[in-house]
C-alpha positions as CSV (number, residue, x, y, z in Angstrom):
1,Q,0.0,0.0,0.0
2,V,1.5,3.3,-1.1
3,Q,1.6,6.0,1.5
4,L,3.0,9.5,1.6
5,V,2.6,11.2,5.0
6,E,3.4,14.8,5.4
7,S,4.3,16.4,8.8
8,G,5.9,19.5,10.2
9,G,3.3,22.1,9.2
10,G,1.8,24.6,11.6
11,L,1.5,28.3,12.6
12,V,4.6,30.5,12.4
13,Q,5.3,34.2,12.4
14,P,6.6,36.0,9.3
15,G,10.3,35.6,9.0
16,G,10.1,32.3,10.8
17,S,11.2,28.7,9.6
18,L,9.6,25.4,9.2
19,R,10.8,22.1,8.1
20,L,8.3,19.7,6.4
21,S,8.8,16.0,6.1
22,C,7.2,13.5,3.8
23,A,7.6,9.8,4.7
24,A,7.0,7.4,1.9
25,S,6.3,3.7,1.9
26,G,4.9,1.0,-0.4
27,F,7.0,1.9,-3.4
28,S,10.7,2.3,-4.5
29,F,11.3,5.7,-3.3
30,S,14.7,6.1,-4.8
31,R,13.3,5.7,-8.2
32,Y,10.8,8.4,-7.9
33,V,11.1,12.2,-8.6
34,M,9.8,13.9,-5.4
35,S,8.1,17.2,-5.4
36,W,6.4,19.7,-3.0
37,Y,3.3,21.5,-4.1
38,R,1.1,23.9,-2.3
39,Q,-2.4,25.2,-2.5
40,P,-3.2,28.6,-1.0
41,P,-6.7,29.4,0.1
42,G,-9.0,29.9,-3.1
43,K,-6.2,29.3,-5.4
44,E,-4.9,26.4,-7.6
45,R,-2.3,24.0,-6.6
46,E,1.3,25.1,-7.6
47,L,4.7,23.6,-7.7
48,V,7.0,24.6,-5.0
49,A,10.1,22.4,-5.5
50,S,11.2,19.2,-6.9
51,I,14.2,16.8,-6.6
52,S,15.1,14.3,-9.3
53,L,17.3,11.3,-9.5
54,P,20.1,10.3,-9.9
55,G,22.2,13.1,-8.4
56,G,19.3,14.9,-6.8
57,S,19.1,17.9,-9.0
58,T,16.5,20.4,-7.8
59,N,14.3,23.1,-9.1
60,Y,12.2,25.8,-7.4
61,A,9.4,28.1,-8.0
62,D,10.7,31.7,-8.4
63,S,8.7,32.8,-5.4
64,V,10.6,30.5,-3.1
65,K,14.1,30.6,-4.5
66,G,16.8,31.4,-2.0
67,R,14.3,30.8,1.0
68,F,13.2,27.1,0.5
69,T,15.5,24.0,0.1
70,I,14.2,20.5,-0.9
71,S,16.2,17.4,0.0
72,R,15.8,13.7,0.1
73,D,17.1,10.9,2.2
74,N,16.8,7.6,0.2
75,S,17.8,5.6,3.3
76,K,14.8,6.9,5.3
77,N,12.4,7.1,2.2
78,T,11.8,10.7,3.2
79,V,11.8,14.1,1.3
80,Y,12.2,17.3,3.3
81,L,11.3,21.0,2.6
82,Q,13.2,23.5,4.7
83,M,11.3,26.8,4.6
84,N,13.1,29.9,5.8
85,S,12.1,33.6,5.9
86,L,8.4,32.6,5.6
87,K,6.0,35.2,4.4
88,P,2.2,35.4,4.7
89,E,1.9,34.5,1.1
90,D,3.5,31.2,1.8
91,T,0.3,30.3,3.7
92,A,-1.2,27.1,2.1
93,V,-1.7,23.4,2.3
94,Y,1.5,21.7,1.3
95,Y,1.4,18.5,-0.5
96,C,4.1,15.9,-1.3
97,K,4.1,14.1,-4.7
98,A,5.9,11.1,-5.9
99,W,6.2,10.7,-9.7
100,N,7.6,7.9,-12.0
101,P,5.5,7.7,-15.1
102,P,3.0,6.4,-15.3
103,S,2.7,6.4,-11.5
104,I,1.8,9.6,-9.5
105,W,1.0,9.6,-5.9
106,W,0.0,12.4,-3.5
107,G,0.1,12.8,0.3
108,Q,-2.9,14.2,2.2
109,G,-1.3,17.6,2.8
110,T,-0.2,19.6,5.8
111,Q,-1.3,23.2,6.6
112,V,1.2,26.0,6.9
113,T,0.0,29.3,8.2
114,V,2.3,32.3,8.3
115,S,0.8,35.0,10.4
116,S,1.5,37.4,13.2
């Protein structure tokens, strides 16, 4: 059974940091491109960052470049999103995605709220 379980979301003040984790099980994690998406209130889901394989090359949305860092630990079947210098516009539900065509799997999401 495939599972992607996000954790680490919460309420943080502007300028603060959070680290999201996505623990994967039920598939060959190291063979999948892993991504973080987010869906702000009333808006469509958008790509935040992804990390490919092999070599772990990364790409980021322009809005988070220099502030967010995606990483993966294949020994723990986990992908991370380190979020620094958070802004109110980063408020969203954050989702983890695993992709290896034709397979695509999503986590259930974790809420991140940036507010004073």
